[in-house]
N, C-alpha and C positions, 0 to 999 in steps of 0.2 A: 290237750291243747286249749279247749274252754276256759278251766281253771288261767292259765296263762293269758288268755285274750281276757276276760276279766278281768285279774291282776293290770293288766295297760290298762285299760279302759277305765281302772279306779285311781294310778297312777296318773295319768292324763287329764280328768273330769271331776273328780272330788278335792275339796278344801282349795284354798287361798293362794293365789302371788301378789307379788306387788305388780301396783297398777302400771300397766306401761304404758309409754311416755303419747302413744295412739290413743288411750281411754280416761288421761287424765282427767280431773277435774277442779273447778274453780273451789278450793275447800272452804275460801273464805263466802262465796257466794251462799253456797250449800248450809254452813253452820247459820247464815242469819236465817235462811227459809226456814229450817228445821226450826230455828228457836221460834220463832214464828207462827209456824204452824205443825210441828209434834208435838202435842201437849208429852209434857213431864220432860223435857228433854233440855239437858246442861252438858257443853260441849266442856273441854274442846274433844274432838273429832279425830280419829286415826281410818284411813281408809283402805283397804286390799281388794282384790278381783276375783271371784268364784273362777276358777278355769270349767265349768261348762258352762252351758248357757247358748246354743247357736244363735237366737235371733234375737234376745236382747239383754246386751252386756248386764250382767249383773255383780253389786258388789256389796263386799260385809263393812258395814262401819262400828267402827268400836268407841264408846264413850267411856269416862271414869265408872260410870251406873248402867250401863246396856248396850246391848249390841243391838242393830237395825241389819236391813237387807232395802239395799237401793234398785229396781229396775228400770231403765232408761231403753229409750228408744237407741238405736244405731246414730251416726251421727249420717250426715251427708244426705242424700237421695234415695228417697222411701218410696217403694210402690206401694199403690194405692190400696189404701186401708188392714197396711200390713203391720207388723211390728203393735201391736193396739193396746198398749200399757194399758189406757184410760177403762178398758173394757176389762184387761186383769183386775185393776183396784174397782171397778166397781163390782163385780162380781164377790169380791173377797167380804168389800166395805158390807153389800145386804145376805152375805151367807152366814158372816160373822156371829152377826146376834142369833142366831139360831140353834145356835150349840153343833151346825156340820163345822167339820175342822178345816179351817183355813186360820193364814197367819191372822194379826190385829192390822189392819190397814188403818193407818197415819194419817198418811196427806198426800193427793197428788198434787204434782206440777206440772202446768199445763204450758208454762211461757218459758221457751226455749231460749232466754236471757240469761235464764239464773245457772243452768250449767251445759248447754248447747243442743238441750233435745228434751223431750219431755220426758217425764218419769214418776216414779212414786217410791216410797216407804213405806214398808211394813216391819212385822215383829220378826225375831228371830227364832225358827222353830228348833226346838231343842231337841235334838234326838237321834234317830238312825235315819239313813240316806241308804238303803238297797239297791245296787244296780243290777246284778248277775240274778235271773229268774228262777236260776237251780238252787237260792237260797244255801251256796255251800256251809258256813256257818250254821245252820241250823240245823235243826234236827224233826224226825217226820212229824211230831205235832205239830211245834212251830210253823212248819211249813203247811199246815193243814187253814193254821190259825190267821196267819200273813193274809194267804191269797182269800179264803174267808172274810177276813175283813176289807179286802181289795173290793171284792164282789157287794157285800152288806153296803160298802159307804158308796157305791159308783148309785146302787139302787137306792138310797135315801137321798143321791144327789137328786134322780128321775123322778123321782114321786114328793119333792121340795112344791108345795104351793106357789109360784113365781107369782100369784098375784100381793097377797098378805106379803111378801118381801118386796117389796119393790121395783121387780122385774120381770113385768110384763112386756114392759116396753124393749125390751134388751134382743129384739129380734124377732122374725116375722113366724109364727110359732105355727105356718107348713108348707109342705113344699120344701124340706130342707134341703134335701139332697140334687134335686132341680137345683138350690140355690150355691150349693157347696159346687155341684160341677162346675158349673157356669162362671164360679169365683175363679176358681184351680184351674180351667181353661186356659181365663182369661192372665192368669198368673203366669201360667208356665209358657203362655208364647210370650211373655211381656221380658221373661228372663229366657228365653230359649237359648241355646250353645250351639245346638247340632240336632237334625230333624230324625225323631226317631219312629217308624212307622207306624209299630202300637198302638203308642202313644196317642197317636192323630185316628187312629182308629179307635180307639176307645172313647176319645172326645168325641166322635160321631157318636157311637152305640149307647155311652152310658146313659144320655138323656131321655132316647126313645125306650128306655127298662125298668123305669125306675119304677119300685114296689110300693103298694099303698102305705100312707106312713099313719099307725094306728093313735098316735098318742102324742103328744107332744112336750118338753117339758127343758128343762135346763140340759144342754148338751156341754162336756168338759172339753172334748176335741182334739184333746192329747195326753188322754187318762192311761198311764201305767207305771210299772213299781216305782221307779226314778222320778220322777214327779210329782212324790209323797212322801215325807218324813213318818217314819216310825216310833212309838216311844221307846223310849232305851231299852226296855226289861221287859215289856209289853208284845205281842199281837195285834198294836192298837194302833189306827192312824190317827195320826195328832195332828196332820197337815196336809192336805193337797193342795200344790203348788203348778204354777206356769197354764192361767187362764186368759193365755193370749187367743186361741181360738175359739173360748167359749164363743155360745149363741144361747137362742131357743131351736128346736128341732126335736131330730126322731131320737127317741132311747136308745131304738135299736141301733141303729148306728153307730153312736156312742159305743154302746156294749162289742159291736160285732168288732172294733177297732180295737179293745181290750180283749178279745175272743184271738183278734190275728196271731199274739203271741204264743198262744199255743201251737199253733204250725207255722209259725217263724222259727229258721233256722237258728242254733243256740251259736252264741256270738263271743260271749260274756256281759249280755246285755238283758233285757226283758226275756228276747226269743227261747221258749221250752220246747220248741218242736223237736220232735224224734225220744226226746226223753221220757225214761219208765215214769209214767206221774203216778200211777198207785202205789209205786217203790217208793217214790221218794215221799208222797204225800201232799202233793198237789193237785186238788182233783180235777179228772178228765173234763173237757168241754160239756160234755153231755151234764153232768155234775153242776159246773159252771154256772148251765145256762138257768138247769132244773132250779137251785139257789136261785139265780134274779129273777124266772118268771115266777117262784112261790113270793117272793120280798113286792115286786112290782107289780103283778097281774096281767105285764104287759106279755104278749106270743110273741117268740121268738122265730122266724122263720129258717126255711135253710139258708145256708149264710154265706153260699157261694156270690153272688151280686154285692154284696157287701163287702167280704174279701174283697173284690175287684175294685170298686169302689177306694173303700181306704185306702188301697194300694196305690190307688189312680191319686189319690188325692195326696197320702206322703209323696211321692214323686215330686208332684207340683211346686209342693212345699222344699223339698231337697232341691227341686233345681234354683226354686230362689236363691238356697246356700250357694249354689255351685257358680249362680252367676253375682252373691258379693265377693267369691273367691277370686275371679277371674277380675271382677274391679278394686279389689284389697278392701274391703270393705267387712266382712265377715269376724264377728267378737270372738271368733275360739280356735285355737291351734288346732280344733277334734274338727273342725268346718273341712278342712280339706279330705280327709279319710273321708268326710257323712254324704261329701259330694260327688266323689264314686258309688255310691249306693242308686244314680238315680236308673241307670240301665235294669241293672237287677231288678228294681221292685216295678218297673215297667212290667216287665217280662212275666213278673209273677200275677200280678194283676190282668196280662192279659191268660194267661194261664185260668185265673177264676172267670176271669170273663166268659169264656171258652166254656167252662163247665157249665156255666148260669145260662150258657145257648148262645151265646154271640158264631 
């Protein structure tokens, strides 16, 4: 069943389609902007749209000599601070020169008159997109190496010197969880479509129980298997994608978000809960924590509170998608299915909150 779900998910999400009428861009204006702002660009260009991308519509741009990726904000009215393509661009532009695996950032356009929304252009990462956390196409040794690469890449992000790369103004380094709870509580209420009592209780309880933040780093905010590109033949990360939620904050919160996959049900995506990790060659949660701590030196406390926090945060994010489905502005056909996940996410968040003392 999980394999069938994985195939269905990949069929829906991987690859490109002709640009739907509602997502068409002015190719003339875009060509003119790229000729002025993208080093080495030579037209003409052609365009398709990636099937994935719940938040910011993403396009493949092909020219005779090179392929690019364009990410834009959705058209129409946006929630405050949502769809932060400018933050995505800055993160990649600053991290790229350090050797950290990100696409090359070519240019950011904040002028909505060009294509109707803020956007940026980056390089196309030529490698493997892996969606199913069970890695059915890999052998045991490669699974181990892929998961270790994910953990090591995150650890390297969390130990990057933010001041040295010009990202010390990328957010407040302290009180990350408090700020996130406040942000997603507000966003949830702005996009609320039904009353969920457990969500209201979480909004009350989480701010009063925040663990001490022991370190500060760049946090990705949505670090998972399908937000990275791997080398075509090697178990090596060549690009980490989707930096919309990145900021400065608590690295343990970011790491515990990745660890959610170890307890999330198998659904053909990143969830690997219930699998026999040792038999598959996937590090156990204990092994993953040990590897991360050894590479960063950061203490990782019991994670029940962080699991509740991250599931709450996910519910807030997906509630925004649900509202856009209702309003008719969601950017992916898969968004409707995602929007059905809000209540189950809240229920799981509430479960871990009770384990953490609620």
